N, CA, C and O atoms as a Maestro MAE file, in Angstrom:
{
 s_m_m2io_version
 :::
 2.0.0
}

f_m_ct {
 s_m_title
 :::
 protein
 m_atom[328] {
  # First column is atom index #
  i_m_mmod_type
  r_m_x_coord
  r_m_y_coord
  r_m_z_coord
  i_m_residue_number
  s_m_chain_name
  s_m_pdb_residue_name
  s_m_pdb_atom_name
  i_m_atomic_number
  :::
  1 25 -17.205 -6.055 15.214 1 A "MET " " N  " 7
  2 3 -16.938 -4.642 15.340 1 A "MET " " CA " 6
  3 2 -17.053 -3.986 13.962 1 A "MET " " C  " 6
  4 15 -16.556 -4.527 12.974 1 A "MET " " O  " 8
  5 25 -17.691 -2.851 13.894 2 A "VAL " " N  " 7
  6 3 -17.853 -2.096 12.654 2 A "VAL " " CA " 6
  7 2 -16.606 -1.244 12.434 2 A "VAL " " C  " 6
  8 15 -16.164 -0.527 13.331 2 A "VAL " " O  " 8
  9 25 -16.056 -1.331 11.247 3 A "GLU " " N  " 7
  10 3 -14.874 -0.537 10.888 3 A "GLU " " CA " 6
  11 2 -15.262 0.936 10.831 3 A "GLU " " C  " 6
  12 15 -16.238 1.289 10.170 3 A "GLU " " O  " 8
  13 25 -14.519 1.792 11.508 4 A "LYS " " N  " 7
  14 3 -14.780 3.238 11.523 4 A "LYS " " CA " 6
  15 2 -13.941 3.892 10.438 4 A "LYS " " C  " 6
  16 15 -12.788 4.260 10.661 4 A "LYS " " O  " 8
  17 25 -14.541 4.030 9.252 5 A "LEU " " N  " 7
  18 3 -13.823 4.522 8.077 5 A "LEU " " CA " 6
  19 2 -13.687 6.031 8.071 5 A "LEU " " C  " 6
  20 15 -14.584 6.753 8.508 5 A "LEU " " O  " 8
  21 25 -12.557 6.497 7.572 6 A "PHE " " N  " 7
  22 3 -12.327 7.925 7.386 6 A "PHE " " CA " 6
  23 2 -13.126 8.405 6.178 6 A "PHE " " C  " 6
  24 15 -13.515 7.602 5.329 6 A "PHE " " O  " 8
  25 25 -13.367 9.698 6.101 7 A "GLY " " N  " 7
  26 3 -14.063 10.276 4.962 7 A "GLY " " CA " 6
  27 2 -13.314 10.073 3.666 7 A "GLY " " C  " 6
  28 15 -13.921 9.900 2.609 7 A "GLY " " O  " 8
  29 25 -11.994 10.093 3.746 8 A "ARG " " N  " 7
  30 3 -11.134 9.812 2.595 8 A "ARG " " CA " 6
  31 2 -9.818 9.262 3.119 8 A "ARG " " C  " 6
  32 15 -9.411 9.598 4.230 8 A "ARG " " O  " 8
  33 25 -9.150 8.426 2.345 9 A "PRO " " N  " 7
  34 3 -7.886 7.838 2.788 9 A "PRO " " CA " 6
  35 2 -6.819 8.898 3.023 9 A "PRO " " C  " 6
  36 15 -6.814 9.950 2.385 9 A "PRO " " O  " 8
  37 25 -5.922 8.602 3.944 10 A "ILE " " N  " 7
  38 3 -4.776 9.466 4.224 10 A "ILE " " CA " 6
  39 2 -3.530 8.703 3.805 10 A "ILE " " C  " 6
  40 15 -3.236 7.639 4.348 10 A "ILE " " O  " 8
  41 25 -2.805 9.244 2.846 11 A "ALA " " N  " 7
  42 3 -1.591 8.594 2.355 11 A "ALA " " CA " 6
  43 2 -0.406 9.009 3.211 11 A "ALA " " C  " 6
  44 15 -0.200 10.193 3.480 11 A "ALA " " O  " 8
  45 25 0.367 8.019 3.632 12 A "VAL " " N  " 7
  46 3 1.592 8.274 4.390 12 A "VAL " " CA " 6
  47 2 2.737 7.519 3.728 12 A "VAL " " C  " 6
  48 15 2.556 6.420 3.203 12 A "VAL " " O  " 8
  49 25 3.912 8.125 3.762 13 A "SER " " N  " 7
  50 3 5.112 7.518 3.179 13 A "SER " " CA " 6
  51 2 6.012 7.046 4.306 13 A "SER " " C  " 6
  52 15 6.463 7.839 5.132 13 A "SER " " O  " 8
  53 25 6.264 5.761 4.327 14 A "LEU " " N  " 7
  54 3 7.135 5.179 5.341 14 A "LEU " " CA " 6
  55 2 8.503 4.912 4.748 14 A "LEU " " C  " 6
  56 15 8.777 5.312 3.617 14 A "LEU " " O  " 8
  57 25 9.352 4.252 5.483 15 A "SER " " N  " 7
  58 3 10.704 3.978 5.017 15 A "SER " " CA " 6
  59 2 10.692 3.159 3.730 15 A "SER " " C  " 6
  60 15 9.723 2.467 3.418 15 A "SER " " O  " 8
  61 25 11.776 3.257 3.007 16 A "LYS " " N  " 7
  62 3 11.953 2.520 1.750 16 A "LYS " " CA " 6
  63 2 10.936 2.903 0.684 16 A "LYS " " C  " 6
  64 15 10.650 2.106 -0.210 16 A "LYS " " O  " 8
  65 25 10.389 4.103 0.764 17 A "GLY " " N  " 7
  66 3 9.463 4.576 -0.249 17 A "GLY " " CA " 6
  67 2 8.088 3.936 -0.230 17 A "GLY " " C  " 6
  68 15 7.301 4.123 -1.157 17 A "GLY " " O  " 8
  69 25 7.794 3.185 0.816 18 A "GLU " " N  " 7
  70 3 6.491 2.518 0.925 18 A "GLU " " CA " 6
  71 2 5.410 3.547 1.262 18 A "GLU " " C  " 6
  72 15 5.551 4.311 2.217 18 A "GLU " " O  " 8
  73 25 4.336 3.563 0.477 19 A "THR " " N  " 7
  74 3 3.207 4.447 0.743 19 A "THR " " CA " 6
  75 2 2.021 3.610 1.189 19 A "THR " " C  " 6
  76 15 1.653 2.628 0.543 19 A "THR " " O  " 8
  77 25 1.438 4.011 2.293 20 A "LEU " " N  " 7
  78 3 0.237 3.341 2.810 20 A "LEU " " CA " 6
  79 2 -0.943 4.277 2.706 20 A "LEU " " C  " 6
  80 15 -0.802 5.489 2.871 20 A "LEU " " O  " 8
  81 25 -2.097 3.723 2.433 21 A "LYS " " N  " 7
  82 3 -3.350 4.480 2.459 21 A "LYS " " CA " 6
  83 2 -4.076 4.075 3.739 21 A "LYS " " C  " 6
  84 15 -4.538 2.941 3.868 21 A "LYS " " O  " 8
  85 25 -4.171 5.000 4.673 22 A "ILE " " N  " 7
  86 3 -4.845 4.755 5.947 22 A "ILE " " CA " 6
  87 2 -6.311 5.108 5.756 22 A "ILE " " C  " 6
  88 15 -6.642 6.251 5.440 22 A "ILE " " O  " 8
  89 25 -7.192 4.130 5.946 23 A "VAL " " N  " 7
  90 3 -8.604 4.325 5.624 23 A "VAL " " CA " 6
  91 2 -9.540 4.278 6.837 23 A "VAL " " C  " 6
  92 15 -10.736 4.540 6.708 23 A "VAL " " O  " 8
  93 25 -8.994 3.945 8.020 24 A "SER " " N  " 7
  94 3 -9.871 3.804 9.184 24 A "SER " " CA " 6
  95 2 -9.152 4.184 10.471 24 A "SER " " C  " 6
  96 15 -7.925 4.271 10.518 24 A "SER " " O  " 8
  97 25 -9.940 4.408 11.509 25 A "ALA " " N  " 7
  98 3 -9.388 4.715 12.823 25 A "ALA " " CA " 6
  99 2 -8.562 3.548 13.339 25 A "ALA " " C  " 6
  100 15 -7.530 3.764 13.975 25 A "ALA " " O  " 8
  101 25 -8.991 2.314 13.080 26 A "GLN " " N  " 7
  102 3 -8.243 1.148 13.538 26 A "GLN " " CA " 6
  103 2 -6.891 1.059 12.843 26 A "GLN " " C  " 6
  104 15 -5.875 0.797 13.487 26 A "GLN " " O  " 8
  105 25 -6.877 1.274 11.551 27 A "GLN " " N  " 7
  106 3 -5.629 1.216 10.797 27 A "GLN " " CA " 6
  107 2 -4.680 2.327 11.259 27 A "GLN " " C  " 6
  108 15 -3.476 2.102 11.385 27 A "GLN " " O  " 8
  109 25 -5.218 3.517 11.509 28 A "ALA " " N  " 7
  110 3 -4.398 4.625 12.004 28 A "ALA " " CA " 6
  111 2 -3.831 4.300 13.383 28 A "ALA " " C  " 6
  112 15 -2.647 4.522 13.639 28 A "ALA " " O  " 8
  113 25 -4.677 3.774 14.271 29 A "ALA " " N  " 7
  114 3 -4.224 3.412 15.614 29 A "ALA " " CA " 6
  115 2 -3.136 2.350 15.550 29 A "ALA " " C  " 6
  116 15 -2.148 2.423 16.280 29 A "ALA " " O  " 8
  117 25 -3.313 1.371 14.684 30 A "ASP " " N  " 7
  118 3 -2.317 0.307 14.541 30 A "ASP " " CA " 6
  119 2 -0.958 0.880 14.135 30 A "ASP " " C  " 6
  120 15 0.070 0.487 14.686 30 A "ASP " " O  " 8
  121 25 -0.951 1.796 13.183 31 A "LEU " " N  " 7
  122 3 0.306 2.399 12.745 31 A "LEU " " CA " 6
  123 2 0.893 3.269 13.857 31 A "LEU " " C  " 6
  124 15 2.090 3.199 14.134 31 A "LEU " " O  " 8
  125 25 0.066 4.076 14.485 32 A "LEU " " N  " 7
  126 3 0.544 4.959 15.549 32 A "LEU " " CA " 6
  127 2 1.192 4.191 16.700 32 A "LEU " " C  " 6
  128 15 2.149 4.669 17.309 32 A "LEU " " O  " 8
  129 25 0.676 3.015 16.991 33 A "MET " " N  " 7
  130 3 1.170 2.243 18.127 33 A "MET " " CA " 6
  131 2 2.213 1.196 17.736 33 A "MET " " C  " 6
  132 15 2.676 0.425 18.577 33 A "MET " " O  " 8
  133 25 2.578 1.177 16.454 34 A "SER " " N  " 7
  134 3 3.548 0.179 15.997 34 A "SER " " CA " 6
  135 2 4.972 0.732 16.042 34 A "SER " " C  " 6
  136 15 5.194 1.933 16.195 34 A "SER " " O  " 8
  137 25 5.909 -0.171 15.906 35 A "ALA " " N  " 7
  138 3 7.321 0.210 15.837 35 A "ALA " " CA " 6
  139 2 7.626 0.918 14.520 35 A "ALA " " C  " 6
  140 15 8.680 1.540 14.387 35 A "ALA " " O  " 8
  141 25 6.720 0.835 13.544 36 A "ASP " " N  " 7
  142 3 6.921 1.479 12.244 36 A "ASP " " CA " 6
  143 2 6.677 2.983 12.278 36 A "ASP " " C  " 6
  144 15 7.026 3.686 11.329 36 A "ASP " " O  " 8
  145 25 6.071 3.494 13.377 37 A "TRP " " N  " 7
  146 3 5.810 4.938 13.467 37 A "TRP " " CA " 6
  147 2 7.148 5.658 13.556 37 A "TRP " " C  " 6
  148 15 7.898 5.450 14.510 37 A "TRP " " O  " 8
  149 25 7.460 6.507 12.570 38 A "PRO " " N  " 7
  150 3 8.785 7.127 12.524 38 A "PRO " " CA " 6
  151 2 8.925 8.403 13.361 38 A "PRO " " C  " 6
  152 15 10.042 8.852 13.617 38 A "PRO " " O  " 8
  153 25 7.837 8.970 13.775 39 A "GLY " " N  " 7
  154 3 7.895 10.247 14.471 39 A "GLY " " CA " 6
  155 2 8.064 10.111 15.970 39 A "GLY " " C  " 6
  156 15 8.077 9.012 16.525 39 A "GLY " " O  " 8
  157 25 8.193 11.248 16.597 40 A "ALA " " N  " 7
  158 3 8.308 11.306 18.050 40 A "ALA " " CA " 6
  159 2 6.988 10.902 18.692 40 A "ALA " " C  " 6
  160 15 5.922 11.055 18.095 40 A "ALA " " O  " 8
  161 25 7.068 10.404 19.873 41 A "ARG " " N  " 7
  162 3 5.867 10.066 20.661 41 A "ARG " " CA " 6
  163 2 5.539 11.294 21.506 41 A "ARG " " C  " 6
  164 15 5.623 11.269 22.734 41 A "ARG " " O  " 8
  165 25 5.163 12.372 20.813 42 A "ASP " " N  " 7
  166 3 4.906 13.664 21.446 42 A "ASP " " CA " 6
  167 2 3.411 13.895 21.632 42 A "ASP " " C  " 6
  168 15 2.612 12.967 21.508 42 A "ASP " " O  " 8
  169 25 3.041 15.123 21.927 43 A "GLU " " N  " 7
  170 3 1.618 15.417 22.170 43 A "GLU " " CA " 6
  171 2 0.760 15.218 20.929 43 A "GLU " " C  " 6
  172 15 -0.410 14.858 21.052 43 A "GLU " " O  " 8
  173 25 1.310 15.443 19.729 44 A "TRP " " N  " 7
  174 3 0.563 15.215 18.487 44 A "TRP " " CA " 6
  175 2 0.257 13.728 18.334 44 A "TRP " " C  " 6
  176 15 -0.856 13.336 17.987 44 A "TRP " " O  " 8
  177 25 1.263 12.924 18.600 45 A "HIS " " N  " 7
  178 3 1.116 11.473 18.535 45 A "HIS " " CA " 6
  179 2 0.114 10.999 19.583 45 A "HIS " " C  " 6
  180 15 -0.786 10.218 19.274 45 A "HIS " " O  " 8
  181 25 0.264 11.458 20.798 46 A "ARG " " N  " 7
  182 3 -0.631 11.068 21.899 46 A "ARG " " CA " 6
  183 2 -2.083 11.455 21.593 46 A "ARG " " C  " 6
  184 15 -3.001 10.668 21.823 46 A "ARG " " O  " 8
  185 25 -2.282 12.662 21.077 47 A "ASP " " N  " 7
  186 3 -3.647 13.106 20.733 47 A "ASP " " CA " 6
  187 2 -4.252 12.234 19.635 47 A "ASP " " C  " 6
  188 15 -5.441 11.918 19.673 47 A "ASP " " O  " 8
  189 25 -3.431 11.844 18.655 48 A "ALA " " N  " 7
  190 3 -3.930 11.007 17.561 48 A "ALA " " CA " 6
  191 2 -4.294 9.609 18.061 48 A "ALA " " C  " 6
  192 15 -5.336 9.070 17.688 48 A "ALA " " O  " 8
  193 25 -3.444 9.021 18.901 49 A "VAL " " N  " 7
  194 3 -3.751 7.707 19.472 49 A "VAL " " CA " 6
  195 2 -5.052 7.789 20.261 49 A "VAL " " C  " 6
  196 15 -5.934 6.944 20.104 49 A "VAL " " O  " 8
  197 25 -5.170 8.802 21.106 50 A "ASP " " N  " 7
  198 3 -6.360 8.972 21.933 50 A "ASP " " CA " 6
  199 2 -7.616 9.124 21.077 50 A "ASP " " C  " 6
  200 15 -8.638 8.496 21.351 50 A "ASP " " O  " 8
  201 25 -7.536 9.956 20.045 51 A "ALA " " N  " 7
  202 3 -8.694 10.171 19.172 51 A "ALA " " CA " 6
  203 2 -9.089 8.880 18.461 51 A "ALA " " C  " 6
  204 15 -10.273 8.550 18.390 51 A "ALA " " O  " 8
  205 25 -8.113 8.153 17.940 52 A "CYS " " N  " 7
  206 3 -8.418 6.907 17.232 52 A "CYS " " CA " 6
  207 2 -9.061 5.882 18.157 52 A "CYS " " C  " 6
  208 15 -10.051 5.248 17.792 52 A "CYS " " O  " 8
  209 25 -8.506 5.719 19.346 53 A "LEU " " N  " 7
  210 3 -9.069 4.744 20.284 53 A "LEU " " CA " 6
  211 2 -10.478 5.131 20.727 53 A "LEU " " C  " 6
  212 15 -11.331 4.263 20.908 53 A "LEU " " O  " 8
  213 25 -10.724 6.422 20.900 54 A "LYS " " N  " 7
  214 3 -12.066 6.861 21.300 54 A "LYS " " CA " 6
  215 2 -13.073 6.691 20.167 54 A "LYS " " C  " 6
  216 15 -14.252 6.438 20.417 54 A "LYS " " O  " 8
  217 25 -12.619 6.827 18.937 55 A "VAL " " N  " 7
  218 3 -13.504 6.566 17.793 55 A "VAL " " CA " 6
  219 2 -13.865 5.081 17.761 55 A "VAL " " C  " 6
  220 15 -15.028 4.721 17.582 55 A "VAL " " O  " 8
  221 25 -12.867 4.231 17.936 56 A "ILE " " N  " 7
  222 3 -13.095 2.788 17.920 56 A "ILE " " CA " 6
  223 2 -14.085 2.392 19.016 56 A "ILE " " C  " 6
  224 15 -14.918 1.508 18.819 56 A "ILE " " O  " 8
  225 25 -13.987 3.055 20.171 57 A "GLU " " N  " 7
  226 3 -14.878 2.770 21.295 57 A "GLU " " CA " 6
  227 2 -16.242 3.439 21.150 57 A "GLU " " C  " 6
  228 15 -17.154 3.159 21.928 57 A "GLU " " O  " 8
  229 25 -16.388 4.319 20.159 58 A "GLY " " N  " 7
  230 3 -17.670 4.964 19.914 58 A "GLY " " CA " 6
  231 2 -17.892 6.280 20.630 58 A "GLY " " C  " 6
  232 15 -19.027 6.746 20.732 58 A "GLY " " O  " 8
  233 25 -16.813 6.894 21.133 59 A "TYR " " N  " 7
  234 3 -16.953 8.130 21.902 59 A "TYR " " CA " 6
  235 2 -16.635 9.400 21.127 59 A "TYR " " C  " 6
  236 15 -16.929 10.500 21.595 59 A "TYR " " O  " 8
  237 25 -16.037 9.261 19.946 60 A "ARG " " N  " 7
  238 3 -15.710 10.429 19.132 60 A "ARG " " CA " 6
  239 2 -16.020 10.115 17.678 60 A "ARG " " C  " 6
  240 15 -16.247 8.961 17.312 60 A "ARG " " O  " 8
  241 25 -16.027 11.159 16.853 61 A "SER " " N  " 7
  242 3 -16.325 10.980 15.430 61 A "SER " " CA " 6
  243 2 -15.075 10.571 14.659 61 A "SER " " C  " 6
  244 15 -13.951 10.845 15.079 61 A "SER " " O  " 8
  245 25 -15.292 9.918 13.537 62 A "THR " " N  " 7
  246 3 -14.158 9.540 12.695 62 A "THR " " CA " 6
  247 2 -13.429 10.783 12.196 62 A "THR " " C  " 6
  248 15 -12.224 10.743 11.950 62 A "THR " " O  " 8
  249 25 -14.148 11.870 12.047 63 A "GLU " " N  " 7
  250 3 -13.522 13.118 11.615 63 A "GLU " " CA " 6
  251 2 -12.474 13.575 12.637 63 A "GLU " " C  " 6
  252 15 -11.418 14.081 12.256 63 A "GLU " " O  " 8
  253 25 -12.758 13.400 13.919 64 A "ASP " " N  " 7
  254 3 -11.785 13.758 14.959 64 A "ASP " " CA " 6
  255 2 -10.501 12.955 14.790 64 A "ASP " " C  " 6
  256 15 -9.407 13.517 14.840 64 A "ASP " " O  " 8
  257 25 -10.627 11.651 14.590 65 A "ALA " " N  " 7
  258 3 -9.456 10.791 14.432 65 A "ALA " " CA " 6
  259 2 -8.723 11.118 13.137 65 A "ALA " " C  " 6
  260 15 -7.493 11.153 13.102 65 A "ALA " " O  " 8
  261 25 -9.474 11.352 12.093 66 A "GLU " " N  " 7
  262 3 -8.867 11.677 10.799 66 A "GLU " " CA " 6
  263 2 -8.025 12.944 10.916 66 A "GLU " " C  " 6
  264 15 -6.889 12.981 10.443 66 A "GLU " " O  " 8
  265 25 -8.572 13.976 11.540 67 A "ASN " " N  " 7
  266 3 -7.844 15.238 11.704 67 A "ASN " " CA " 6
  267 2 -6.614 15.066 12.594 67 A "ASN " " C  " 6
  268 15 -5.539 15.571 12.271 67 A "ASN " " O  " 8
  269 25 -6.768 14.363 13.703 68 A "ALA " " N  " 7
  270 3 -5.653 14.158 14.624 68 A "ALA " " CA " 6
  271 2 -4.551 13.329 13.974 68 A "ALA " " C  " 6
  272 15 -3.369 13.633 14.132 68 A "ALA " " O  " 8
  273 25 -4.931 12.286 13.245 69 A "PHE " " N  " 7
  274 3 -3.934 11.453 12.571 69 A "PHE " " CA " 6
  275 2 -3.208 12.257 11.499 69 A "PHE " " C  " 6
  276 15 -1.989 12.153 11.366 69 A "PHE " " O  " 8
  277 25 -3.940 13.047 10.742 70 A "ARG " " N  " 7
  278 3 -3.322 13.857 9.686 70 A "ARG " " CA " 6
  279 2 -2.286 14.814 10.295 70 A "ARG " " C  " 6
  280 15 -1.195 14.969 9.746 70 A "ARG " " O  " 8
  281 25 -2.616 15.450 11.415 71 A "LYS " " N  " 7
  282 3 -1.686 16.355 12.078 71 A "LYS " " CA " 6
  283 2 -0.448 15.610 12.576 71 A "LYS " " C  " 6
  284 15 0.671 16.093 12.410 71 A "LYS " " O  " 8
  285 25 -0.638 14.451 13.179 72 A "ALA " " N  " 7
  286 3 0.496 13.672 13.686 72 A "ALA " " CA " 6
  287 2 1.379 13.204 12.535 72 A "ALA " " C  " 6
  288 15 2.605 13.224 12.648 72 A "ALA " " O  " 8
  289 25 0.779 12.790 11.445 73 A "ALA " " N  " 7
  290 3 1.547 12.339 10.281 73 A "ALA " " CA " 6
  291 2 2.330 13.507 9.679 73 A "ALA " " C  " 6
  292 15 3.482 13.337 9.279 73 A "ALA " " O  " 8
  293 25 1.725 14.673 9.612 74 A "ALA " " N  " 7
  294 3 2.419 15.857 9.088 74 A "ALA " " CA " 6
  295 2 3.586 16.205 10.001 74 A "ALA " " C  " 6
  296 15 4.682 16.494 9.520 74 A "ALA " " O  " 8
  297 25 3.370 16.183 11.293 75 A "LYS " " N  " 7
  298 3 4.419 16.492 12.268 75 A "LYS " " CA " 6
  299 2 5.569 15.486 12.155 75 A "LYS " " C  " 6
  300 15 6.733 15.857 12.305 75 A "LYS " " O  " 8
  301 25 5.249 14.222 11.892 76 A "ALA " " N  " 7
  302 3 6.261 13.176 11.758 76 A "ALA " " CA " 6
  303 2 6.948 13.214 10.388 76 A "ALA " " C  " 6
  304 15 7.931 12.508 10.165 76 A "ALA " " O  " 8
  305 25 6.428 14.038 9.474 77 A "GLY " " N  " 7
  306 3 7.032 14.165 8.148 77 A "GLY " " CA " 6
  307 2 6.702 13.015 7.204 77 A "GLY " " C  " 6
  308 15 7.446 12.754 6.258 77 A "GLY " " O  " 8
  309 25 5.585 12.322 7.457 78 A "ILE " " N  " 7
  310 3 5.241 11.188 6.598 78 A "ILE " " CA " 6
  311 2 3.959 11.392 5.795 78 A "ILE " " C  " 6
  312 15 3.568 10.518 5.021 78 A "ILE " " O  " 8
  313 25 3.309 12.526 5.970 79 A "LEU " " N  " 7
  314 3 2.071 12.795 5.236 79 A "LEU " " CA " 6
  315 2 2.413 12.956 3.757 79 A "LEU " " C  " 6
  316 15 3.271 13.759 3.391 79 A "LEU " " O  " 8
  317 25 1.736 12.187 2.920 80 A "SER " " N  " 7
  318 3 2.002 12.206 1.483 80 A "SER " " CA " 6
  319 2 0.920 13.002 0.779 80 A "SER " " C  " 6
  320 15 -0.204 13.116 1.269 80 A "SER " " O  " 8
  321 25 1.265 13.545 -0.362 81 A "ALA " " N  " 7
  322 3 0.313 14.344 -1.156 81 A "ALA " " CA " 6
  323 2 -0.651 13.478 -1.935 81 A "ALA " " C  " 6
  324 15 -1.608 13.995 -2.512 81 A "ALA " " O  " 8
  325 25 -0.428 12.168 -1.969 82 A "ASP " " N  " 7
  326 3 -1.312 11.256 -2.734 82 A "ASP " " CA " 6
  327 2 -2.734 11.334 -2.256 82 A "ASP " " C  " 6
  328 15 -3.602 10.639 -2.785 82 A "ASP " " O  " 8
  :::
 }
 m_bond[327] {
  # First column is bond index #
  i_m_from
  i_m_to
  i_m_order
  :::
  1 1 2 1
  2 2 3 1
  3 3 4 2
  4 3 5 1
  5 5 6 1
  6 6 7 1
  7 7 8 2
  8 7 9 1
  9 9 10 1
  10 10 11 1
  11 11 12 2
  12 11 13 1
  13 13 14 1
  14 14 15 1
  15 15 16 2
  16 15 17 1
  17 17 18 1
  18 18 19 1
  19 19 20 2
  20 19 21 1
  21 21 22 1
  22 22 23 1
  23 23 24 2
  24 23 25 1
  25 25 26 1
  26 26 27 1
  27 27 28 2
  28 27 29 1
  29 29 30 1
  30 30 31 1
  31 31 32 2
  32 31 33 1
  33 33 34 1
  34 34 35 1
  35 35 36 2
  36 35 37 1
  37 37 38 1
  38 38 39 1
  39 39 40 2
  40 39 41 1
  41 41 42 1
  42 42 43 1
  43 43 44 2
  44 43 45 1
  45 45 46 1
  46 46 47 1
  47 47 48 2
  48 47 49 1
  49 49 50 1
  50 50 51 1
  51 51 52 2
  52 51 53 1
  53 53 54 1
  54 54 55 1
  55 55 56 2
  56 55 57 1
  57 57 58 1
  58 58 59 1
  59 59 60 2
  60 59 61 1
  61 61 62 1
  62 62 63 1
  63 63 64 2
  64 63 65 1
  65 65 66 1
  66 66 67 1
  67 67 68 2
  68 67 69 1
  69 69 70 1
  70 70 71 1
  71 71 72 2
  72 71 73 1
  73 73 74 1
  74 74 75 1
  75 75 76 2
  76 75 77 1
  77 77 78 1
  78 78 79 1
  79 79 80 2
  80 79 81 1
  81 81 82 1
  82 82 83 1
  83 83 84 2
  84 83 85 1
  85 85 86 1
  86 86 87 1
  87 87 88 2
  88 87 89 1
  89 89 90 1
  90 90 91 1
  91 91 92 2
  92 91 93 1
  93 93 94 1
  94 94 95 1
  95 95 96 2
  96 95 97 1
  97 97 98 1
  98 98 99 1
  99 99 100 2
  100 99 101 1
  101 101 102 1
  102 102 103 1
  103 103 104 2
  104 103 105 1
  105 105 106 1
  106 106 107 1
  107 107 108 2
  108 107 109 1
  109 109 110 1
  110 110 111 1
  111 111 112 2
  112 111 113 1
  113 113 114 1
  114 114 115 1
  115 115 116 2
  116 115 117 1
  117 117 118 1
  118 118 119 1
  119 119 120 2
  120 119 121 1
  121 121 122 1
  122 122 123 1
  123 123 124 2
  124 123 125 1
  125 125 126 1
  126 126 127 1
  127 127 128 2
  128 127 129 1
  129 129 130 1
  130 130 131 1
  131 131 132 2
  132 131 133 1
  133 133 134 1
  134 134 135 1
  135 135 136 2
  136 135 137 1
  137 137 138 1
  138 138 139 1
  139 139 140 2
  140 139 141 1
  141 141 142 1
  142 142 143 1
  143 143 144 2
  144 143 145 1
  145 145 146 1
  146 146 147 1
  147 147 148 2
  148 147 149 1
  149 149 150 1
  150 150 151 1
  151 151 152 2
  152 151 153 1
  153 153 154 1
  154 154 155 1
  155 155 156 2
  156 155 157 1
  157 157 158 1
  158 158 159 1
  159 159 160 2
  160 159 161 1
  161 161 162 1
  162 162 163 1
  163 163 164 2
  164 163 165 1
  165 165 166 1
  166 166 167 1
  167 167 168 2
  168 167 169 1
  169 169 170 1
  170 170 171 1
  171 171 172 2
  172 171 173 1
  173 173 174 1
  174 174 175 1
  175 175 176 2
  176 175 177 1
  177 177 178 1
  178 178 179 1
  179 179 180 2
  180 179 181 1
  181 181 182 1
  182 182 183 1
  183 183 184 2
  184 183 185 1
  185 185 186 1
  186 186 187 1
  187 187 188 2
  188 187 189 1
  189 189 190 1
  190 190 191 1
  191 191 192 2
  192 191 193 1
  193 193 194 1
  194 194 195 1
  195 195 196 2
  196 195 197 1
  197 197 198 1
  198 198 199 1
  199 199 200 2
  200 199 201 1
  201 201 202 1
  202 202 203 1
  203 203 204 2
  204 203 205 1
  205 205 206 1
  206 206 207 1
  207 207 208 2
  208 207 209 1
  209 209 210 1
  210 210 211 1
  211 211 212 2
  212 211 213 1
  213 213 214 1
  214 214 215 1
  215 215 216 2
  216 215 217 1
  217 217 218 1
  218 218 219 1
  219 219 220 2
  220 219 221 1
  221 221 222 1
  222 222 223 1
  223 223 224 2
  224 223 225 1
  225 225 226 1
  226 226 227 1
  227 227 228 2
  228 227 229 1
  229 229 230 1
  230 230 231 1
  231 231 232 2
  232 231 233 1
  233 233 234 1
  234 234 235 1
  235 235 236 2
  236 235 237 1
  237 237 238 1
  238 238 239 1
  239 239 240 2
  240 239 241 1
  241 241 242 1
  242 242 243 1
  243 243 244 2
  244 243 245 1
  245 245 246 1
  246 246 247 1
  247 247 248 2
  248 247 249 1
  249 249 250 1
  250 250 251 1
  251 251 252 2
  252 251 253 1
  253 253 254 1
  254 254 255 1
  255 255 256 2
  256 255 257 1
  257 257 258 1
  258 258 259 1
  259 259 260 2
  260 259 261 1
  261 261 262 1
  262 262 263 1
  263 263 264 2
  264 263 265 1
  265 265 266 1
  266 266 267 1
  267 267 268 2
  268 267 269 1
  269 269 270 1
  270 270 271 1
  271 271 272 2
  272 271 273 1
  273 273 274 1
  274 274 275 1
  275 275 276 2
  276 275 277 1
  277 277 278 1
  278 278 279 1
  279 279 280 2
  280 279 281 1
  281 281 282 1
  282 282 283 1
  283 283 284 2
  284 283 285 1
  285 285 286 1
  286 286 287 1
  287 287 288 2
  288 287 289 1
  289 289 290 1
  290 290 291 1
  291 291 292 2
  292 291 293 1
  293 293 294 1
  294 294 295 1
  295 295 296 2
  296 295 297 1
  297 297 298 1
  298 298 299 1
  299 299 300 2
  300 299 301 1
  301 301 302 1
  302 302 303 1
  303 303 304 2
  304 303 305 1
  305 305 306 1
  306 306 307 1
  307 307 308 2
  308 307 309 1
  309 309 310 1
  310 310 311 1
  311 311 312 2
  312 311 313 1
  313 313 314 1
  314 314 315 1
  315 315 316 2
  316 315 317 1
  317 317 318 1
  318 318 319 1
  319 319 320 2
  320 319 321 1
  321 321 322 1
  322 322 323 1
  323 323 324 2
  324 323 325 1
  325 325 326 1
  326 326 327 1
  327 327 328 2
  :::
 }
}
C-alpha cells in the first residue's frame, strides 16, 4: 500500500505535553480511531475518520483528509502551532 502523505505535517499536542507530527492519512486515521483521541466523537471527528479512510481507499484526495483532520484536531483542542 502506498502511504498517502499530507502536503505538510500537522502537529498535535496530546497528554503529558507529547507532540506528534501527523504526516499521512493512515497516521491521522490511527490517531482518530485510537483511545488516545482526546476529543468528542462528534461530527467533526466522524468527518475526519471518513475522509482519512476514503483517502486510504483511493476515493478522496489527501487534501480532503488533511483539512478534515485539522478541523477535528482544532475542535478537540489539540492542534499545535508547530
